[in-house]
N, C-alpha and C positions, 0 to 999 in steps of 0.2 A: 740901393739898396736901403731899409728902413728896420735897423734892430732899436726892440725894446731896451729899456734901460737896464734889467738883469741880462740879455743875451749880451750888451757892452761889459758887463761888470766879467760876466764867464768869461769871455772873451778874454780881459785885462788879466783875471784869473794864471788861464793859459798859455798866455804871453810871457806872463813872469814865473812859470814855471818851467817854459821854454829856457829862457835867461840862465835858471837856476839848474837846470841838465845841464847849457853847457858849460855852466862852469865847474862843476862839478867833474863832468867826463873830462875837461881838461886837465882837473886836478888829479886824477884818479887813472892809475895805471902801473906798469913794471914797476916804477920810479914813481910815489907820489911825491904831489910838488901842495906848498901849504898855496891857501887860495890868495892869498897878500901877494906872496911872490908870483903866484900866474897873471892875476890884474895889473900889479905891476909890467911885466912884461910886455902885456898887449898893449898897455897905456903909451910904453915907451916907441912898440910897434908903430901905432898910429901916431905917437909924434916925429917921427921918423930918426929915434934916437936910438933906435932897438940896439941893444947888446951882441951882438949874432951868435957869439959862444955861449955865451950864458942864458941865451934867451930861446937857441935855438930849437928845444925840447917843444915850447909852447908855442913858438910864433912859427915854425918851419915843420911840425908832424901834428902834431894834436888839434892847433887851431884847424887846418887847413880842414882837415878830418871831421869836424864836426859842424864847420860849415856848411861844408860837400851833405853831411846828415841830415841838415836843418832842411837843406833846399830841398834836396829828394826827398824825402822823407816827405816835405809838405807838398811837393809838385807828385811825387805819384797819389798819393792820398784824395786833390782837389780831381785828379784825371779818375781816379776810381768812381768815387762820387759825382762824377758827372756821366760816364759809360753807365753806370748804372741805374740814372734818372733817365738817359736817352734812349738804352735798351730796353727798359721796364724790367732788368734783370737783378735780382741782387747778387747774382755770381757773378756778374761782369766784374773785369778787372781792367788794367789802363794797356797790358796787353794783346786784349781780344781780338784787335783792329791790326794787328801785326805789327805793332809798332818793335816790339822787343825780337821777334823774328827778324826781321830786317835788319836792323842794330847787330844781331849775333853772326848772321851770315856774312858781314862786310867783315866784322868784327876778327871772325875765324878765319876769314881768308886772310885776313891782311897776317894773324898771330903765326900761323900754321907756315907761311911762304919767308916766314922771319922778314916783311917788311917793318915790321911796329921798328925795329931799333936804327931804322936813320932817321926819324926825328920823334922827338917826345908828343907831338899832340896829333899824328898821322891817325892813331886809334881812335882817340876820343871824336874826331873830326870825320873819320870812317864809320863810324857806330851813329855818329850822328846823322850825316847823310844817308847809310841805308834805312834807317827806321822813320823818316821823313818819305823815303822809297817808298817803301811800303806801302805808307798810309796813302798815299798820292794813286798806287795801285788798287788800293780797296775803297776808297772813295770816286775814284773813274769807273771801275767794276763796279760797283756794289748800286751808285745811283745812275749808271750808264744803262740801266735795266727797264725794261716799261711801268716795273711794281713801284720801282723807285723808293722801298719800305727800307725802316732800320734793320730789317727781319733779313733781308738780301743784304744789307752791310753787313751785318753778322754773321752771315754762311760764308759771306765770299774772305772773311778774316780771317774763319775759323780755318778754311782752305789754303788761302797763301800761309797760317802757321803751319800747318802741316808739310807744304812743298818745302818752305825754307826750312822748316827743322831737318827736313830731310839732305838736304844741302849741308848744313851745316855738321850733320852726324857724318855724311859722307866725306867733308873737308877732311874732321878731326881722326877720321878713321885710319885716310890713306895720309896720315901729313909724315913726311919724310924725318922728322925728327921728333922724335918723342917727348924731348923737353918742350919742342913747341906744341905738341900736343895737350899736354900736362896746362901749359899757361892758359890754351884757348877752353879748357875745363876751367879750370880757376876764373876767369875773365865769367863763363857764361855762370856764374854761381852767384856772380857780386860781394863787391869789397868796398873797403874805403880806404886800404893800405896803399900807403904809399901818396896821397893824394899830396898838392902843391897849391899854392893858391892862385898859381897859372890856370888849372883848373878852375875853383872856385871864378875866376872872371869871366872864364868860357860859357862856366853854364848860368851865372845867374839872370842873365839879359834876357836869352830865349824863353828860360825857364818861368819869371817872372810874366813874362808877357802874354804868355800860357796860361797859367794860374788867371791873370788876370784877366781875357779872355774868357774865361768860363766863371768867372767869378762876375762878368757884366751881365750874364745871362741867367742869373740867379732866379728870376720872378718866374723868365723864360722854361726856367726844371722844375719850376714847380708845375706850372701850368702842364707840361710834358706828366709830371707825374700820376694827374687825373686820365691821361690815356691822350693818343694821338687827333682821336677826334675830340673829343672834348677841346683840347689845346687848340686846335681848328676854328673850333665854331667860335671861341674866345677871342680870336684875332692872332693868335699864335699863327707865323709863316713855322709851320714845324719844319718843312725840308729846311729852311734857310737857319734853320734856328740850330738843328741838328746835325748840319754841316759847319755850322762856326765851331760849334760849342767840341765837335769830333777833332776839327782841325786844332784845335785850342791846345784840349787835351792831349792829342800827341804830341802838341809843339812840346808840353810840359813834360812829358814821358820820356821823348826821345831826347830830350837834352840830359834829364837823369842819366837814362839808361848807358848815356854815350862815356857820363864820369860815371860810372859805379861798376855798371855790368849791371845784368837782371838780377836784380833785387827781388823774391818775389814777397806776394801776399798783401805788404803794405797798402797798397791802393782797393784789397779785396777785404782786411781786417777794419781798419782804421774808420771810413766809413761808418759801418756797421755799429762797433761802440760808440760812435757821436750820436748816431740815431736813435739806438738802443738808451742814450741816457739826455739828447735833448731832443729829440722829437726829429721829423723829416722838415722840418723850413730851412730850403735850400741859401738861403738868405744869410741865416747863422751857418748851417751846416757845413758850409763852403768852407769860409774862414776857419772855424774852427776844427776841421778836418785836416787844414795846413796845420795849425799849433801842434793836434796831437799828433799828427805823421811825424813830425818836426821830431816832439818827444820819443815819441816811439819809434823810430830809425835810431838816434842819440842814444839811446838806451839799450838798444839791440847790438849797436856798435861794440858801448863800454863792453855790456856782458861776455860780447863776443872776444875782448878784447883779455876778461879779467877772469871767466869764469874758468879754466883750467892753463894760468898761468905757469908755467910760463910758453905754455902752445897755445895759439891764439887762432881762433876756429875764423870762418871766413864771417862776414856782419850776415850775407845770403843765406848762410845753416843758420841760422838763431832767428829767423824772420819765418825762415820756412817751419821750424821746428815748434815756432809760436803759433805761426799761420794753416801749419794741417788741421792740430786737432781743430782750432776755429773753425775751419769749413765745416767740417763734420758736425759741430753742434751746428751750425747755420740749417746744413740737411735736414736735420734730423729736429729742430725748431719749428720748419715750414710745416705750415698749418695745410691740410686738406680742405679746400672751397666743399662749400655747403649744396646741396641736390638734392630738391625734395620734388617729389615726382605721386600723381595720382592715377595711376594703370599708365595708359600711354602717356597723359598730358603732363609735361614738367613745369612746376607752379615756380620752383627759383631754383635758377641754373648755376652751378658752380657762386653760388652767393660768399663773396669775403670780407668780413668789417671786423672793425676793433672797436671796443666801448670802451674808456674812459672811466677810470673809477671814480668815484664820485662830483661825478657831471648826470644833468637829467639829458637825457635822450629821447627820440620820437622818432615814427614812423609814420611818413605820409604817403599816401599814394591813393589810386584809386578803387573804390571796388574789383576784388577779384584778382589785385596786383602781389597777392601773396603778406599782406602782414601779422594778420593770425598765425597762418601756416607757419611762418620764422619762428613766431612767437610761441605754436605747441612742438615744434621741432625740436628748439630751445629747451623745451620743459621738459624733453622723452614725450608727450605725449604721443605722435605720429613719429614713424621711421623716416630716415633720410641718410643720405651718402655723405661721408666728410668725417669733418671733428670740428667740436664745441669744446673750447676750454674754459674753467674760469677761473682768476687767479693760478694760472698756470695749470692747473689740475684738468684732465678731460672729464668731461660728464659723464663718457663711455664706463669710467671704471668707478662712475659711484652709484650706490643703492641709491634706490629712491627716499630713502631719510634721510642720507647725507646731500642729497640733490636738492632736497628741500630747505636744507639749510643755508644755502646760498641762493636759492631763487625762490620767487613769489609771484603766485600768482590771480588775480581777482579776475574774475570770468566776469560777461561781457550781463549775463542772466545766472544768477542762483535761486536756489529755492530755500529759503529759514524757515522752517516749521516754525511754528507760534508757540509751543511747547517748549523752547530755547530762551533764555536770557540772553540779552547783550552780552553782559561779561562770561558767560559758558560759549558764546562761539567765538569772543574774543580768543578762549585758552584754547581753544580748536585750534586756531592758528599755530600757537606754541607746540603744537603735537610732535614736532620734527627734533623737538630742543629739550623734549622732558621724556625723564624714563617713566614706564610704566606704572610703577605704584607712586612716584613722586607727584606730592603737590604743588602747587604754585610758589615757585620762588622768587626771592627779592629782585633777579634779575627777570624774571622774568615780567613781576610788578612791573617794573621800571619800563621796558619792555612796549 
């Protein structure tokens, strides 16, 4: 990965924000702790001289919870960004390939049968194995078909999610003990309560291996964003890269779900936030998503503990309350591609393009490719299907005068009557910005 100095500076800022957020989360709670006291407690723990009784609140309760939130928030965010790139679907999220459903069915089975009381590590290990098992089924069935496409993988994942979801619901509905059923529902909603340093050590290695695997293919993910055909023609082994990226993302997701249960929307919301602010370059998007995801989940967990204090909400509840409106925003924000036809002949078919303000863009192509058609459609000179927005506002909602204030058009061939002066012709170009009886203003003169 090659990052610019500006990108490196932003990553340093985000890393500092993670550290500040972690310290704040350790200090904030039903019992607030001074920053110096919290830092000294952590320092004593690292030095092996921890005062168990005095430092227990920090080192045994809050610190493991914060470390888990950093790891899981970052891992789910990177996995979500990877899924969105591989599937070419902005609404893809880490559980789309059955990872979460696989973990859920094993976890629910262990909880409702009362087996989790036997040992503390049985539930997370069982959920981890279930998640990887579901991933293996999806990979095997999806790529075992003749088409061997990511679309097949997506469909198999959706089918497996539904199948395992039905089994999970049946296990909970028929639980012999109501308290066990309640515990299973609690796990399914995701929470960080009761996490220990043993959970941190169990999660960190597989999760970071999965994240590193995704980061390794950042350049290939940029190519996949251009389409599988383009990536393949540029030398990317699309099937191999997709397999390895999805396996790495599944490993990171399985590790996180095993530790916290199913925390929704982190892998969907965070990559989009980073993409909206910093762009879609995966060499920066992936590490930035990890850091922003860590901040997001740490903040959500702190909010879950403090909003209705002394009542503590589940962390997954807070992420869902934030993520659901954001998902609605993404759906409403989605642009309709442009299609232009002359009679039975389609000239532009589902064209989608974003132009960056402040830059010069050119249209290059042979005669008949649709360059002039695109310009005329944007100007509203010919009919089209789809949507065109300028500065966030739909052109369809503008009248011709308002549209002319955003767009200017100079035709290849124009007629200029000889009896108009050059100044008069220039003044005509200011028509959309002048009132009917006003003279040229100083702003018009400068323009």
